[in-house]
C-alpha positions in Angstrom: 57.7 -39.9 -72.2 59.9 -42.3 -70.7 63.2 -41.2 -69.3 66.4 -42.1 -70.2 68.5 -42.3 -67.0 72.0 -42.7 -65.2 71.9 -45.7 -63.3 74.0 -46.5 -60.4 74.1 -49.9 -58.9 74.7 -50.8 -55.4 75.2 -54.3 -53.9 77.2 -57.2 -55.6 76.2 -57.0 -58.7 73.7 -59.9 -58.4 71.2 -58.1 -56.0 71.3 -60.9 -53.5 72.0 -60.2 -49.5 75.3 -59.7 -48.9 77.5 -61.0 -46.3 78.3 -59.1 -42.7 81.2 -57.2 -43.7 81.2 -58.0 -47.6 82.0 -54.7 -49.7 79.2 -52.9 -51.1 80.3 -51.7 -54.7 78.4 -49.0 -56.4 78.8 -48.6 -60.0 77.4 -45.5 -62.4 77.4 -45.8 -66.3 77.6 -42.0 -66.5 80.8 -40.4 -68.1 83.2 -38.7 -65.8 81.8 -40.9 -62.9 83.5 -43.0 -60.3 83.2 -46.9 -62.0 83.3 -48.4 -58.3 83.1 -47.3 -55.0 83.2 -49.9 -52.2 81.7 -50.2 -48.6 80.8 -52.2 -46.0 77.8 -52.3 -44.0 77.0 -49.9 -41.6 79.3 -48.1 -43.5 78.7 -44.9 -45.5 78.3 -44.8 -49.5 79.1 -41.8 -51.8 77.7 -41.6 -55.5 79.2 -39.0 -57.3 78.0 -37.3 -60.9 80.3 -34.7 -62.7 78.3 -32.6 -65.4 79.6 -30.1 -68.1 76.7 -27.8 -67.1 75.0 -28.4 -63.5 71.5 -29.0 -64.6 69.1 -26.7 -62.7 66.7 -29.5 -61.3 68.1 -33.0 -60.1 66.1 -35.8 -59.1 67.3 -39.2 -57.4 65.3 -42.3 -57.7 66.1 -45.9 -56.5 64.7 -49.3 -57.9 64.5 -52.1 -55.4 65.0 -55.8 -55.9 60.9 -56.5 -56.5 61.2 -53.4 -59.2 59.6 -50.8 -56.9 60.6 -47.5 -57.6 60.6 -44.5 -55.9 62.1 -40.9 -55.7 64.5 -40.2 -52.6 65.9 -36.8 -53.3 65.3 -33.6 -55.5 67.8 -30.8 -55.9 65.6 -27.6 -57.3 67.1 -24.0 -57.4 69.4 -24.6 -54.9 67.3 -26.5 -52.6 68.0 -30.3 -51.5 65.1 -32.2 -50.0 65.3 -35.8 -49.1 61.9 -37.5 -49.9 59.8 -38.1 -46.5 58.6 -41.5 -45.8 61.6 -43.5 -47.5 63.9 -45.7 -46.3 66.7 -43.4 -47.1 64.9 -40.1 -45.4 67.1 -40.1 -42.4 70.0 -41.4 -43.8 70.9 -39.4 -46.9 72.1 -36.4 -48.0 73.6 -34.3 -51.8 75.8 -31.9 -52.0 76.8 -30.3 -55.4 79.5 -27.9 -56.8 79.4 -26.1 -60.2 80.1 -29.5 -62.1 79.2 -32.2 -59.7 76.9 -33.7 -57.5 77.6 -36.0 -54.9 74.8 -38.4 -53.2 75.7 -39.8 -49.7 74.3 -42.9 -48.0 75.0 -43.1 -44.4 74.9 -46.7 -42.3 74.4 -48.7 -45.3 72.1 -51.7 -44.9 71.3 -54.8 -46.7 68.0 -53.7 -48.1 69.8 -50.7 -49.7 71.0 -52.7 -52.6 69.4 -51.6 -55.7 69.5 -49.5 -58.5 69.8 -45.4 -58.2 68.8 -43.6 -61.6 69.2 -39.9 -62.6 66.5 -39.2 -65.3 67.2 -37.1 -68.3 64.5 -36.5 -71.1 65.6 -34.2 -74.1 63.3 -30.9 -74.6 61.2 -30.2 -78.0 62.9 -28.4 -80.8 62.7 -23.9 -79.5 60.2 -22.3 -81.1 61.1 -18.5 -81.4 58.4 -15.3 -81.7 59.9 -11.8 -83.0 58.3 -8.3 -82.8 56.8 -7.3 -86.3 56.9 -3.5 -85.6 60.4 -1.6 -85.5 62.1 -1.1 -82.6 63.5 2.7 -82.5 66.8 3.5 -81.7 66.4 6.2 -79.5 64.5 4.4 -76.9 66.2 4.6 -73.6 65.0 1.1 -72.2 65.3 -2.6 -73.5 62.4 -3.2 -75.5 61.1 -6.8 -76.1 62.5 -8.1 -79.4 61.6 -11.9 -79.2 60.5 -15.0 -77.0 61.9 -18.6 -77.1 60.1 -21.5 -75.7 61.3 -25.0 -75.3 59.1 -27.8 -73.9 58.6 -31.0 -72.3 62.3 -31.5 -70.7 64.1 -33.1 -68.1 66.1 -32.0 -66.3 64.8 -28.3 -66.8 66.7 -27.2 -69.8 68.7 -23.7 -70.0 68.0 -20.9 -72.6 70.7 -19.0 -73.8 70.6 -16.1 -76.4 73.0 -15.3 -79.4 73.5 -12.0 -81.6 75.7 -12.7 -84.6 76.9 -16.0 -82.4 77.9 -14.0 -79.4 76.3 -14.8 -76.3 74.2 -12.0 -74.7 74.6 -11.6 -71.2 72.6 -9.2 -68.8 73.7 -5.8 -68.8 72.2 -2.1 -69.0 71.7 -3.0 -72.8 70.2 -6.8 -72.6 67.4 -8.0 -70.1 66.4 -11.6 -70.3 63.4 -12.6 -68.5 62.8 -16.4 -67.8 60.0 -18.5 -67.0 59.9 -22.1 -66.0 56.6 -24.4 -66.1 56.5 -27.6 -64.5 54.0 -29.7 -66.3 51.9 -32.5 -64.8 54.1 -35.0 -66.7 57.0 -33.9 -64.5 58.9 -32.2 -67.2 59.5 -28.7 -68.0 58.5 -26.1 -70.3 61.0 -23.4 -70.4 60.4 -19.9 -72.0 62.9 -16.7 -72.1 62.1 -13.3 -73.3 64.7 -11.2 -75.0 64.5 -7.3 -73.9 67.2 -5.3 -75.9 68.3 -1.4 -76.8 69.1 -1.7 -80.0 71.6 0.2 -82.1 71.4 0.9 -86.1 73.9 -1.9 -86.2 71.5 -4.4 -85.2 69.8 -3.8 -88.6 71.8 -6.6 -89.9 72.4 -8.7 -87.1 71.2 -12.6 -86.8 69.5 -13.7 -83.6 68.7 -17.0 -82.4 68.4 -19.0 -79.0 70.1 -22.0 -78.1 68.7 -24.7 -75.6 71.2 -26.7 -73.7 69.8 -29.9 -71.8 71.6 -33.0 -70.0 71.7 -36.7 -71.1 73.3 -39.6 -70.1 77.2 -39.2 -71.3 76.4 -35.6 -72.8 75.4 -32.0 -72.3 73.4 -31.2 -75.8 72.1 -28.7 -77.4 69.6 -27.0 -79.9 69.5 -23.6 -81.9 66.7 -22.1 -83.1 66.3 -20.8 -86.4 68.2 -17.7 -87.2 66.0 -14.3 -87.2 66.6 -10.6 -87.8 64.5 -7.9 -86.1 63.1 -4.4 -87.5 65.5 -1.5 -86.5 64.0 2.2 -86.8 66.3 4.7 -86.7 66.3 8.4 -88.3 67.8 9.3 -91.8 71.2 11.0 -92.0 71.8 10.7 -95.7 70.2 11.0 -98.9 71.6 9.1 -101.9 70.1 9.9 -105.4 70.9 8.2 -108.6 70.2 7.4 -112.2 68.6 3.7 -112.0 68.0 3.3 -115.6 69.8 3.3 -118.6 73.1 2.3 -117.5 74.4 4.1 -120.2 74.1 7.6 -122.1 70.6 8.7 -122.4 69.4 10.1 -125.5 65.8 11.7 -126.6 63.3 9.5 -126.5 64.5 7.1 -123.9 62.6 6.3 -120.9 64.8 7.3 -117.5 64.2 6.4 -113.7 65.5 8.4 -111.0 66.2 6.6 -107.4 65.8 8.3 -104.3 66.7 6.8 -101.2 67.4 7.7 -97.4 69.7 5.8 -94.9 67.0 5.6 -92.3 64.2 2.8 -91.3 61.9 3.3 -92.3 62.4 5.4 -95.4 61.2 9.0 -94.8 58.8 10.9 -97.2 60.8 12.2 -100.0 60.4 14.8 -102.2 62.5 15.2 -105.7 62.7 18.7 -107.5 64.3 19.7 -110.9 64.5 23.3 -111.4 63.1 24.5 -108.2 59.9 23.0 -109.6 58.7 19.5 -107.9 58.1 16.4 -110.0 55.7 13.4 -108.8 57.7 10.6 -107.6 56.2 7.3 -106.0 55.9 6.4 -102.1 59.6 4.2 -102.6 61.2 7.5 -104.1 61.2 6.2 -107.9 60.6 9.3 -110.3 60.1 7.9 -114.0 60.4 10.5 -117.2 59.1 9.1 -120.3 60.0 10.3 -124.1 62.8 12.6 -122.2 63.9 15.5 -124.3 67.3 18.1 -123.9 64.8 20.0 -121.6 64.5 17.5 -118.9 68.5 17.5 -118.8 69.8 19.5 -115.2 70.1 18.5 -111.4 67.6 16.7 -109.8 67.3 17.4 -105.6 65.9 14.8 -103.4 64.8 16.1 -99.9 63.6 14.8 -96.7 62.5 16.4 -93.4 63.8 15.0 -89.9 60.9 15.7 -87.9 62.6 14.5 -84.4 65.8 16.8 -85.5 63.6 19.3 -87.5 66.6 19.6 -90.4 66.0 19.3 -94.0 68.3 16.6 -95.4 68.9 16.3 -99.3 70.3 14.6 -102.1 71.1 15.2 -105.6 72.2 13.8 -109.3 72.9 15.3 -112.7 71.1 14.1 -115.9 72.1 15.3 -119.1 70.1 14.3 -122.3 71.6 13.9 -125.5 70.2 15.3 -128.8 70.9 15.6 -132.7 69.4 18.3 -134.5 68.3 17.8 -138.0 70.9 18.2 -141.0 71.4 21.6 -142.5 72.8 21.9 -146.2 74.8 24.9 -147.5 74.1 25.7 -150.2 70.4 24.9 -150.8 70.4 25.4 -154.4 70.2 21.9 -156.3 70.5 23.0 -159.9 73.9 23.7 -161.5 75.5 24.1 -165.3 77.2 21.1 -167.0 80.9 21.4 -166.5 80.6 23.5 -163.1 82.4 22.8 -160.1 79.9 22.1 -157.4 80.9 22.4 -153.2 78.0 21.3 -150.7 78.6 21.5 -146.7 76.6 19.2 -144.5 75.9 19.9 -140.5 73.9 18.7 -137.5 74.2 20.6 -134.1 74.7 17.5 -131.4 75.8 17.5 -127.7 78.3 14.7 -128.7 80.9 14.2 -131.4 79.8 13.6 -134.8 80.6 11.9 -138.2 79.6 13.0 -141.3 79.1 10.4 -144.4 77.9 11.2 -148.4 76.6 8.8 -150.2 75.0 8.2 -153.6 73.1 5.3 -155.1 74.5 3.4 -152.0 78.1 4.1 -152.2 80.2 6.0 -149.6 81.4 9.0 -151.8 82.7 11.2 -148.7 83.7 11.0 -145.3 83.7 14.7 -144.5 81.0 17.3 -144.0 82.5 19.0 -147.3 80.9 17.3 -150.6 83.2 18.4 -153.7 82.3 17.5 -157.3 84.7 19.3 -160.0 83.7 19.4 -163.7 80.3 17.9 -163.1 78.6 15.3 -165.9 75.4 14.0 -166.1 76.4 11.0 -165.0 77.0 12.8 -161.6 73.3 13.8 -161.2 71.3 12.1 -158.9 70.4 12.0 -155.1 73.4 12.4 -152.6 72.5 11.5 -149.1 74.2 13.2 -146.1 74.2 11.0 -143.1 75.5 12.3 -139.7 76.1 9.6 -136.7 76.8 9.9 -133.4 79.7 7.4 -132.6 78.8 7.3 -128.6 75.5 6.9 -129.2 74.9 5.1 -132.9 71.2 4.9 -132.5 71.0 9.0 -132.7 71.2 9.6 -136.6 69.9 11.7 -138.8 69.9 12.3 -142.5 69.0 14.6 -145.6 68.7 14.2 -149.3 70.6 16.3 -152.0 69.2 16.0 -155.5 71.7 17.2 -157.8 70.4 18.7 -161.3 72.5 19.4 -163.8 71.4 21.7 -166.9 73.2 21.7 -170.4 72.7 20.8 -173.7 71.6 17.2 -175.0 74.5 14.6 -174.9 74.1 11.1 -176.8 74.8 7.7 -174.5 76.9 5.5 -176.7 76.9 7.4 -180.0 78.9 4.8 -182.0 77.0 1.9 -180.6 75.5 0.0 -183.5 76.3 2.7 -185.7 76.8 0.0 -188.8 74.4 -2.7 -189.1 74.2 -5.6 -191.8 71.3 -7.4 -192.1 69.4 -9.7 -194.6 66.7 -7.9 -197.1 63.2 -8.3 -195.6 64.2 -8.2 -192.1 63.4 -5.7 -189.2 65.9 -4.0 -187.5 65.4 -1.8 -183.9 67.7 1.4 -183.4 67.7 2.9 -180.2 69.0 6.4 -179.5 69.6 7.4 -175.4 70.2 11.6 -174.8 70.4 12.8 -171.6 70.4 16.7 -170.7 68.3 19.1 -168.9 65.8 20.2 -169.7 65.1 16.6 -171.0 65.9 16.8 -174.7 63.3 15.6 -177.4 64.4 12.9 -179.8 63.6 13.1 -183.4 63.9 10.4 -186.4 65.0 10.7 -189.9 64.7 7.5 -191.6 63.3 6.1 -194.9 60.8 3.2 -195.0 58.0 1.5 -192.8 58.9 2.4 -189.1 57.4 1.9 -185.5 58.5 4.3 -182.9 58.2 4.0 -179.2 59.8 6.3 -176.6 60.6 6.0 -172.7 61.6 9.3 -170.9 63.4 8.0 -167.5 64.3 10.8 -164.8 67.5 11.7 -166.5 67.6 10.5 -170.1 65.4 10.0 -173.1 65.3 6.5 -174.2 63.5 6.2 -178.2 63.4 3.4 -180.5 62.6 2.7 -184.0 61.5 -0.4 -186.0 62.4 -0.2 -189.8 61.9 -3.3 -192.1 65.5 -3.1 -194.6 64.3 -3.7 -198.4 68.0 -1.8 -199.3 70.8 -0.2 -198.3 69.7 2.6 -196.1 71.0 5.5 -193.5 68.7 6.8 -190.3 69.9 9.2 -188.1 68.1 10.8 -184.3 68.4 14.0 -183.1 68.0 14.8 -179.7 67.5 18.8 -178.7 66.6 21.5 -176.3 66.7 24.6 -175.4 70.5 24.6 -174.8 71.4 22.6 -177.8 71.6 19.6 -179.8 73.4 16.3 -180.5 72.6 13.5 -183.4 73.5 10.0 -183.9 73.9 8.1 -187.4 73.1 4.5 -188.3 74.3 2.8 -191.7 72.3 -0.3 -192.0 73.5 -2.8 -195.5 71.3 -4.8 -197.0 72.5 -8.7 -198.2 70.8 -10.2 -200.9 70.5 -14.0 -200.6 70.4 -15.3 -204.0 73.8 -13.9 -205.3 75.3 -15.7 -201.9 73.7 -19.3 -203.2 74.8 -18.8 -206.5 78.8 -17.9 -205.3 78.3 -21.2 -203.1 76.9 -23.1 -206.0 80.1 -22.4 -208.5 82.6 -23.1 -205.6 81.2 -26.5 -205.3 81.1 -27.1 -209.0 84.8 -26.2 -209.6 86.0 -28.2 -206.3 83.9 -31.1 -208.3 85.8 -30.6 -211.3 89.3 -30.2 -210.0 88.6 -33.6 -208.1 87.6 -35.7 -211.7 90.8 -33.8 -213.4 92.6 -35.3 -210.8 91.4 -38.8 -211.0 92.3 -38.6 -214.7 95.7 -37.7 -213.6 96.3 -40.4 -211.6 94.7 -43.3 -214.0 97.5 -41.9 -216.5 94.9 -40.7 -219.0 96.7 -37.3 -218.6 100.1 -36.7 -219.3 102.6 -33.2 -218.4 105.6 -32.2 -220.6 105.9 -29.8 -223.7 105.6 -33.1 -226.0 102.6 -34.9 -224.4 99.9 -32.2 -224.4 96.6 -32.9 -225.2 94.2 -30.0 -227.1 90.8 -30.5 -226.6 88.9 -28.4 -229.5 85.7 -27.2 -229.4 83.8 -27.2 -232.4 82.2 -23.8 -231.9 83.9 -20.9 -230.2 81.9 -18.3 -228.3 82.7 -14.5 -227.0 82.9 -15.9 -223.5 84.8 -19.1 -223.9 87.3 -20.1 -221.2 91.2 -21.0 -221.7 92.4 -22.9 -218.9 96.1 -23.2 -218.4 97.7 -24.7 -215.4 101.1 -24.4 -214.8 103.6 -25.3 -212.3 107.9 -24.5 -212.0 109.7 -25.5 -209.3 108.8 -22.4 -206.7 104.9 -22.0 -206.9 101.8 -23.3 -208.3 99.7 -21.2 -210.4 96.1 -21.5 -211.4 95.3 -19.1 -214.6 92.0 -18.6 -215.3 91.6 -16.4 -218.6 88.5 -15.1 -220.1 89.1 -15.1 -223.8 87.0 -11.9 -225.8 87.1 -11.1 -229.3 86.4 -12.4 -232.7 85.0 -15.7 -233.5 87.9 -18.5 -234.6 86.9 -21.9 -235.6 89.7 -23.9 -233.9 89.5 -22.4 -230.5 91.1 -24.9 -227.9 91.2 -25.1 -224.3 94.8 -26.3 -223.2 94.5 -28.5 -220.2 98.2 -29.1 -218.9 99.0 -31.0 -215.3 102.4 -30.5 -214.2 101.6 -31.1 -210.6 98.3 -32.3 -208.7 96.3 -28.9 -207.5 93.9 -29.7 -204.1 90.6 -28.3 -203.5 91.8 -25.9 -201.1 94.1 -24.0 -203.5 91.2 -24.0 -206.1 89.2 -22.3 -203.3 91.9 -19.6 -202.7 91.8 -19.1 -206.1 88.2 -18.5 -206.4 88.2 -16.6 -203.8 90.5 -13.6 -205.5 88.6 -10.2 -206.4 88.3 -10.8 -209.8 85.2 -11.3 -212.3 83.7 -14.8 -212.5 82.5 -16.1 -215.9 80.9 -19.2 -216.7 80.5 -21.6 -219.6 79.9 -24.7 -220.4 82.9 -27.1 -221.3 82.7 -30.2 -224.2 86.0 -32.6 -223.2 86.8 -34.5 -226.2 89.5 -37.6 -226.5 
């Protein structure tokens, strides 16, 4: 490795021989160095170098005009030695202070012209080795904790130890052992051992070494990687806490309890519960799986300090919360129709609970008491009592209460489909639903062909029959049990399709007849008035002949249909007198009146 020198020139700057009496200047490129020194031949020349930190080893070299380089002076460990056999051996001296080195050349000659060099080589990055076994705080003498080494530097580097960024100085607590090795290359390897009487606080301390060395124009520093040391100290306090879960503990959970002392290394720990030792691992971790209320209580962790002969302990409390099964009072589930029912639900717990009642998924009560007044069959069914712990919603229990109501049969919708109309020849379905306890038996009273089927549900009986209708009829169903009976009737009216068709045809014929007469009136072939009446004479009269007289006055229109019954008259007449036109709608209204209708054939003459 080539040194990086601080160079001083002695001469006129061009290395030409000076004339007698000519001034000789000495120039150095070092920081804080005299820029120029003027001397004459035969006089004394001084070259001063100033340092921030004085190097441990210093050497001066002189390079002549021909390029020959030789060492002329060496300073090491406060020893100053001039190299023997040189032209400067009897004429130079070096003195130094804390911050400077002064080279003095007496009786300057012409041949002294040349370059003077002070070499400097930066060392390698420092390497530290630390102990792996803990150092006990009770040791009376400093113990070796680390070694710092830097290689191949020039001049000799300096090593300083630091703890938490504070330099360590030699004392009763600190001992530093240096080692300097001069390599064959002329470079230095420096080692430093740090011995320390540790304290408990050193377990959290950060240590490193700093290498300082000289370079031209500056003093440089290199810091090693920081490190910490293992420190052993006795246990003075034990902490015990529930590590998992973070919140409340309920039955069925897995619980982890941690025990730890403040000593290093960790002491041997034992954990007891109710004066019985429980198993834990080497790190003081106790795992309890599927805990129940018997795991509640105080857990004590103990450690024996063998040096002091004292037992140290710590403890923590564990509470496992629980919720017991629900209890109903009374337990009887069967009641009489119309009775008042009062049921109480409860469940003991280590925490406060809330109680709700449900039926068919709907909330029916928010207290432990379920009260049902004047119960009906609709109130029968399954009621659910649900108990929950608000602080631990996972703690929940429930029980069912099947309410059974005894009583006589009751028909469901007794008036539904009581009266039915259907065509002759069709079939109808009749259904009866009855509830009661015991479940009733349904029987039918009906005439005609029928098919029966029955469905029995949990709370009611549904029975249906299929009947073919041939005429008007009445059907009934009866529901009975050992507590009473109930019945429901059906009235079925049969409709005749032929009669309805005849009535519709008659209405259509009368509508056509009215249209024809109105057409004749508009053509002027029919006149109205007392003197303008026309007689239509039938050749023969019959018992069921009809005389139709249509009249009108100023306030109303009248259509009178009159059937004539009696003796035969040869000259019976049908008189048609039209005072005002009559509409088809008015004819329909007249025909819809509840009067007997007779039909006949009319022969209309001129």
